[in-house]
C-alpha positions in Angstrom: 0.0 0.0 0.0 1.2 3.5 -0.9 0.0 7.0 -0.1 1.4 10.5 -0.7 1.0 13.7 1.2 2.2 17.3 0.5 4.2 19.3 3.0 6.5 22.2 3.0 10.1 22.8 4.1 11.4 25.4 6.5 11.8 27.9 3.6 8.3 27.3 2.2 9.2 25.0 -0.7 6.9 22.1 -1.6 7.7 18.6 -0.4 6.1 15.3 -1.3 6.1 12.5 1.3 5.4 9.0 0.0 4.8 6.1 2.4 5.0 2.5 1.2 3.7 -0.1 3.6 5.3 -3.5 2.9 4.1 -5.1 6.1 3.5 -4.1 9.8 7.2 -4.5 10.4 8.5 -2.8 7.2 7.9 0.7 6.1 9.5 3.1 3.7 9.4 6.9 3.4 10.4 8.8 0.4 10.7 12.6 0.7 10.9 14.4 -2.6 12.8 17.8 -2.5 12.0 20.7 -4.8 13.7 20.4 -8.2 15.8 23.0 -10.0 13.6 25.5 -11.8 14.5 27.0 -15.2 14.2 30.5 -13.6 16.9 29.9 -11.0 19.2 28.2 -13.5 18.8 31.1 -16.0 19.4 33.7 -13.3 22.7 32.1 -12.1 24.0 31.6 -15.7 23.2 35.1 -16.7 24.8 36.5 -13.6 28.1 34.6 -14.3 28.2 35.5 -17.9 27.4 39.2 -17.4 30.2 39.4 -14.8 32.5 37.7 -17.3 31.5 40.1 -20.1 32.2 43.1 -17.8 35.7 41.8 -17.1 36.1 41.3 -20.8 35.3 44.9 -21.6 37.9 46.0 -19.1 40.7 43.6 -19.9 39.8 42.9 -23.5 40.9 39.3 -23.1 38.8 36.6 -24.8 40.0 33.9 -22.3 37.7 35.4 -19.7 34.6 34.5 -21.7 35.9 31.0 -22.4 36.7 30.6 -18.7 33.2 31.8 -17.7 31.6 29.1 -20.0 33.7 26.3 -18.5 33.2 27.5 -15.0 29.4 27.6 -15.5 29.3 24.1 -17.0 31.6 22.5 -14.4 29.8 24.3 -11.5 26.4 23.0 -12.7 27.7 19.4 -13.0 29.3 19.6 -9.6 26.2 21.0 -8.1 24.0 18.3 -9.6 26.4 15.4 -8.6 27.5 16.5 -5.1 25.0 19.0 -3.7 21.4 18.8 -5.2 19.4 15.9 -3.7 16.1 15.0 -5.3 14.9 12.2 -3.0 15.7 11.1 0.5 14.5 7.7 1.5 14.1 6.1 4.9 13.5 2.3 5.0 12.9 0.7 8.4 12.7 -3.0 9.1 12.2 -4.1 12.7 14.2 -7.3 12.4 17.1 -5.8 10.4 17.6 -2.1 10.8 17.2 1.3 9.2 18.5 2.3 5.8 18.9 6.0 4.6 19.3 6.7 0.9 20.0 10.0 -0.7 19.4 10.3 -4.5 21.2 13.1 -6.2 20.0 15.0 -9.3 22.7 13.4 -11.4 21.6 9.9 -10.5 24.2 9.2 -7.8 22.9 7.5 -4.7 24.4 7.5 -1.2 23.3 4.8 1.3 23.8 4.4 5.0 22.6 1.4 7.0 22.2 1.1 10.7 21.6 -2.3 12.4 18.5 -2.4 14.6 20.7 -3.6 17.5 22.5 -0.2 17.5 19.3 1.9 17.5 18.2 3.3 20.8 15.4 5.5 19.7 14.0 7.8 17.0 13.3 11.3 18.4 12.5 14.9 17.2 15.1 17.3 18.2 15.5 21.1 18.1 18.3 23.1 16.4 19.2 26.7 15.6 19.4 27.3 11.9 19.8 30.8 10.3 18.8 32.6 13.5 15.6 30.6 14.0 14.7 27.4 15.8 13.9 24.4 13.6 13.0 20.7 14.3 14.6 17.7 12.8 14.3 13.9 13.1 17.2 11.9 14.3 18.3 8.4 15.3 19.9 7.9 18.7 22.6 5.1 18.6 23.4 3.0 21.6 26.7 3.3 23.4 28.4 -0.1 23.5 30.2 0.8 26.7 27.1 2.1 28.6 23.8 0.3 28.2 21.7 3.4 28.7 24.1 5.9 27.0 23.9 7.5 23.6 27.0 7.3 21.4 25.9 9.2 18.3 23.0 11.2 16.9 22.2 10.6 13.2 20.0 13.3 11.7 17.5 12.4 9.0 16.3 14.4 5.9 19.1 17.0 6.2 18.6 18.2 2.6 14.8 18.5 2.6 14.5 20.1 6.0 10.8 19.4 6.4 8.6 21.2 8.9 7.3 19.7 12.2 4.0 18.4 10.8 5.9 16.2 8.3 8.3 15.0 10.9 5.5 14.0 13.2 4.0 11.7 10.5 7.4 9.9 10.1 8.0 9.9 13.8 4.8 8.1 14.7 5.2 5.4 12.1 8.8 4.8 13.2 7.7 4.5 16.9 5.1 1.9 15.9 7.7 -0.3 14.2 10.2 0.2 17.1 7.5 -0.8 19.6 6.6 -3.8 17.5 10.3 -4.8 17.4 10.7 -4.5 21.1 7.6 -6.4 21.8 8.5 -9.3 19.5 12.2 -9.4 20.7 11.1 -9.8 24.4 8.3 -12.3 23.6 9.3 -15.8 24.9 7.5 -17.5 22.0 9.2 -15.4 19.2 12.3 -17.5 19.0 10.5 -20.8 19.0 8.2 -20.2 16.1 10.7 -19.2 13.5 14.3 -20.3 12.9 16.7 -19.1 10.3 17.3 -21.4 7.3 20.7 -22.4 6.2 20.1 -21.5 2.6 21.6 -18.2 1.6 22.1 -16.6 -1.8 24.2 -13.6 -2.8 23.8 -11.4 -5.8 25.9 -8.3 -6.5 26.9 -8.2 -2.8 23.3 -8.2 -1.5 22.2 -11.1 0.8 19.0 -12.9 0.5 17.4 -14.0 3.7 15.0 -16.9 4.1 13.1 -18.4 6.9 10.9 -21.5 7.7 8.5 -22.3 10.5 9.0 -24.9 13.2 7.2 -27.6 11.3 10.1 -29.2 9.5 7.8 -31.2 7.3 6.9 -28.1 5.4 9.8 -27.0 3.2 8.2 -23.8 2.0 10.7 -21.1 1.1 9.0 -18.2 -0.6 11.0 -15.1 -1.3 9.1 -11.9 -0.7 8.9 -8.9 -2.9 12.2 -7.0 -3.4 12.9 -3.7 -1.7 14.3 -1.1 -4.0 17.6 0.7 -3.3 18.6 -1.7 -0.5 22.2 -2.6 -0.4 22.0 -5.1 2.4 18.7 -7.0 1.8 17.6 -8.3 -1.6 14.5 -10.2 -0.5 12.8 -11.1 2.6 9.7 -13.0 3.9 7.1 -11.4 6.2 5.1 -13.3 8.8 3.6 -12.2 12.1 6.9 -13.1 13.8 10.2 -11.3 13.3 12.8 -12.9 11.0 16.2 -13.7 12.5 19.1 -12.6 10.4 21.4 -15.5 9.3 25.0 -15.1 10.3 27.3 -14.6 7.3 
């Protein structure tokens, strides 16, 4: 199931939030940032070229115009490949972890994966940005030395910078999955119902996880639908019990 809502960022730009429900234990958020408009691109290009033409009239050196053209093209390519982000995706699976993917305008993708065992909580925090207070969603990582300590804070949706109403929608869904993960991990029956299968596949560095029920007479291994843009999981199977990750 998939739905889409419209929100705005801290500067008033339009954002589109897509939610994809794969199962009660797996949810994906895709936040689309505002794209580059022709007006802004034309304004920047004209400003650079007018400045180069002014220098050309003073110095009467044609190399200035050539340099302005190359600088404009290289600057645009660098901006699209390293700065401008079109989509930010948050994929959370209670039995595996949280994956964050940033898709740049040039097509490049940057992915970060955090195992669920390292996640302490997902909270909404405050920050000072451009002389005003804004809110942002972040992941609190556990400190391996202290059971109740926080070792690192990982902010989410840094490029889009959505407002509080959008963050609340994501926060509530993340808390539901975290609560489901804690409930199933502490359940005494959770580990008896499902065991990890010994069959594993690998394709392009991505693992495929399988599971089977306690009834050994039923050899039913059905891969679930694939999750797009996931570097650590190619396919998985959903039941009402959490899937244990096979050791590699």
